[in-house]
N, C-alpha and C positions, 0 to 999 in steps of 0.2 A: 219096268217097261218105260216109265216116264224118263228115267235117267238115260236109257238107251236112245229115246227119241231126241233128247237134247244133244247127244253125241252126233246123231244123223244130221240135225239142223246145223250143228257146228261144222260138219264136213261140207254141207251144201253152201254155207256162208264162205268157207275157205276156198272152195272150188270156184264159185262165181267171183269172189274177190280177186282170185288169181287170174281169171279171164281178163280182168281190168288191166293187168300188166301187159297184156298182148298189144294194147294200143300204144304203149310206151316202147316195147320191144320192136313192134312193127315200124315205128318211125325211124328207128336206127337201121332196120333190115332193108327197107325200101330205098335206102341211099345207094345200095349196090345192086339190088335186083328189082325186077318188076313184080307187082303184087301177086300174080298167079304163081310165079317162081318161088316167092317167099312161102306161100301156102304149101306148095309141093315139097319144098325142102323141110319145112316144119313137120309135115305128116310123114314124110319118108323117114326122117330121123326118129319120129315117134314109133313107126312100124318096126324099125330095127330094135327098139327097146321093148316093145310090147310083146312080140312073139316069144322071146326067151322068158319074159315074165309070165306069160300064159302057160308055157310048158312047165315051169317050175311050180307055179301056184295051183294050176288045175290039172292034177295028175289023172283024175277020173273024168276028164271032159268027154262030152258026147260028140259023136261025129255028126257034123251038120248034114242035113239032107239037101236035096236040090231046092226044096221050098225054103229052107233056112237060108241057103245061099242067096236066094232071091230077096229075102228080107234084109240080109247084110248088104247086098248091092244097093237096095233102096236107102239104107242108112248112110252108106258111103256117098251115094249120089246127092242126097239131100243135105245132111248135116255137115259133111266134110267138103265135097266139091262145090255144089251149087251155092250153098250158103256163103262160102268164102269168096267165090267168084263175084257173086252179087254184092257182098259186103265191100270188097275192095274196089269194085267198079263205082259203088255209091260214094265211098270216101274220096274217090278221085273226081267225080262229076257232080255230086250233090252237096248242098250246104250242110255243114256239120249238124246244125240244129235239126234239120229235116231228117237226115239219115239216123241220128241218134234217137229221135222220137219214134221213128218206124221200128227200130230194133227194140226199143223199150216197150212196144206194144205186144211183143212176143207172148208174155204170160197170158194175155187176154185170149189169144187164139188157141193157145195150148189148153187152157181151161175148157173152152168151148168144144174143141176136138176130143178132149178126154171124156167129156160128158156125153158126146154123140156116139163115139166109136168104142170107148172103153167102159162106158156106163159108170164112170167115176162120179161120186156124189159131189155136186158143186154146192158147197156150204155158204151160208150168209157171211161167215167169217172170212172165207177166201175172197169173196167179192169185195167186202169192205176193205180188207187188207190190201188187195190188189189196187183198189182205187186210191187209197192213201199213198201207197208206194209209188204208183204212177204219177201222182201229183208231185211227189218229191223229185222224181226223175225229170219231169217237165221243168221244175224250178231250177234244177242243176243245169240242164241243157240250155235254158234260156237266160240263165243267170238272174232270175227273178223278173225278167221282162217278158211275161207270158204273151203279151199282145204281139210280140214279134212273130209268133207262129202264123198269124194271119197275113203276113207279108208275102208268104210263099204260095203261089198258085199251083195248079196241076201241071206237071212236066212229064215227058216220056221216061225220065230216070226213076219216076215213082213206081213204074212197073218192076224195075230192077230191085228197088227197096222192098216192094211187096213180095217179090220172089225170095228175098232173104228171110223175111218173116215167115212165110209159108213153109220154106225149106226147113227151118229150125223147128217149127211146130210139128211138122210131119216126123222129123227125126226123133223128137221127144216122145211122141205118141207111139210110133212104131217100135221105138226102143222098149217101151213098157211091155209090148207083146213079146219081143225077143227075150226079155229078161225072165219070162216065165219058164224058159227052158235053159238059158245060158247065163253064166255069171256076168258081172259088170266088166271084168277083165276080158273075158272072151268076146262079149258084145262090142266093146271098144276096139279090140284088136282087129276083128274082122271088118268093122266099119271103116277104120282108119286105112286098112290095107286096100279095100276097094276104092275108097275116096282118093287115095294116093294115085292109083292107076288112072282114075278119071282126070286128075290134075296133070298127069305126065305130059300129054300132048300140048297143053298150054305152056308148060315150062320149056319144052323143047323148041316151041315156035318162037318164044320171045327171049331166050337166053343162049349165049354162046359160051364155049369153054373158056374164052378169055375173061368173060364176066366172072366166072367161078374163080379163076386164078387171081383176079384183081380185087376180089371182095376183101374188105377190111376185117380185122380181128373182132372189132365191135359188132359187125354184121353177123359173123358166125356165132358169137356169144349170145346175141339176141335170138337167133334161130334155135340155138341149143336150149335156151330158156323156154322158148315156146314149145319145143318138142318135148322136153322133160316135164316141166311144171304145168304149163298151160294146157298141154294135150294129155300126156300119159297120166299124171297124178290127178289133175282136175276132172278130166272126162270120166275116169274110173270112179271117183268120188261122187260126181253128179249122177252117173248111171246107178250107182249103189243107192243114192238118195231116192231116185225114181222108183227103184225096186221096193224100197221100204215104205215110202209115204205116198207114192203115186205121182204121175206127171203133173197134175194140176197144182198140187201143193208145192212140189219141188220148183215149179216154174216161178213162184213168187220170189225166190231167191235171186233170179236173174237181175232184179232191180238193184242188187248190191253192186253189180258190175260197174255202172257209171260212177257210183260213189268212190269205189277203189281207184278207178281210172283218174278221177279228178285229184284225189289225194296223192297218187303216185306222180301225176303230172306236176304237182306243186313241188314235190320232193326232188324228182329227177330232171325235170325240164324247166324248173324255175318259174312255172306259171303261178298266177296269184289265186289263193284260196279266199273267196269272197264270203260275205255274210249269207248271200243267196245259196251258196254251196252248202254252208253249214245248216241252214234251214231245210234245204232239200234232203240232205243226209238224214236229218231228224225225222222227216216224213217217211223216208224209205225204211228206216229201222223200225219205226212205229207200225208201218204197214206190214212188214214181215212178221213182227210180233203178233199183231192182230190176226193175220192170216193163218198163223200156225198154232194159235192158242184157242182150241175149240170151246173152252169153258169161260172165255173172257166175258162175253156178253150174257151167257147163261147165269154166271155167278151174280152179276149185277141184278138181273131179273129176279133171281131167287131171293136176293137180299131185300128187294122191294116188296116182294110178296110177304116175307116174314115180318117186315116192318109194318105193313098194312094190317096184318092179322093181330099184331100186338097192340096196334092203335085202337 
């Protein structure tokens, strides 16, 4: 069981680390298309791949009821459409420090909603691990200059950022409900399908056929990467992780995303990897380990009790 748990944790780490590459691929893709169009093309490509995958892997799949389709619509609206629209709007109009910090607060809201609506147990380890990981994320985002956070006051774009955080939290929590009946492949496929439909009007409004024809090979490669690896492979792994360990614990791994984004930006975009990035990454990995190891603090406590008795 313990070995299986580490396989799940490995999948969650790989999934969220791959999400970090979306920031790099997105930089190339938006050179030819507007953000909502990039999101639509990404998920449209993913849907084309996911449906055959579902038909092959899920031979005995259940037929969704009207209520099930309602949940899939909610997943597509929140995690695919609204989250991406809010996220891309924020990257365009908000400082990177502020938008990154808002997104990094996702695990906190997911844990709270999981406790309220799914009755998931919020453990001391989860809270400590989340706090340590979030500290690391703040260190990475601010490059060690934490006081810069206080330079930014309240702005209307903060509502958009809050929308992104709430959308992803709802997506993760509702996903746990859907996964009681459907597999991770089925859940991802239906969510992506509905999300793509929601994104279609935005793509049609801002993109012409000429834009499609003039898009570079690099743009299409970036979109293909986001469709295949960032969406199909990673979303299925993330949902499988939620099914196995719960939304609250799986959410801790979201903190891996900014670490991988910084490392990939250093490799592919020539950005500088600073000491602050290294310290922040250390905090994140420590936080994830603390949050997913239920015996970490118990073991220490037990050791102290034994020591006291022998004394």
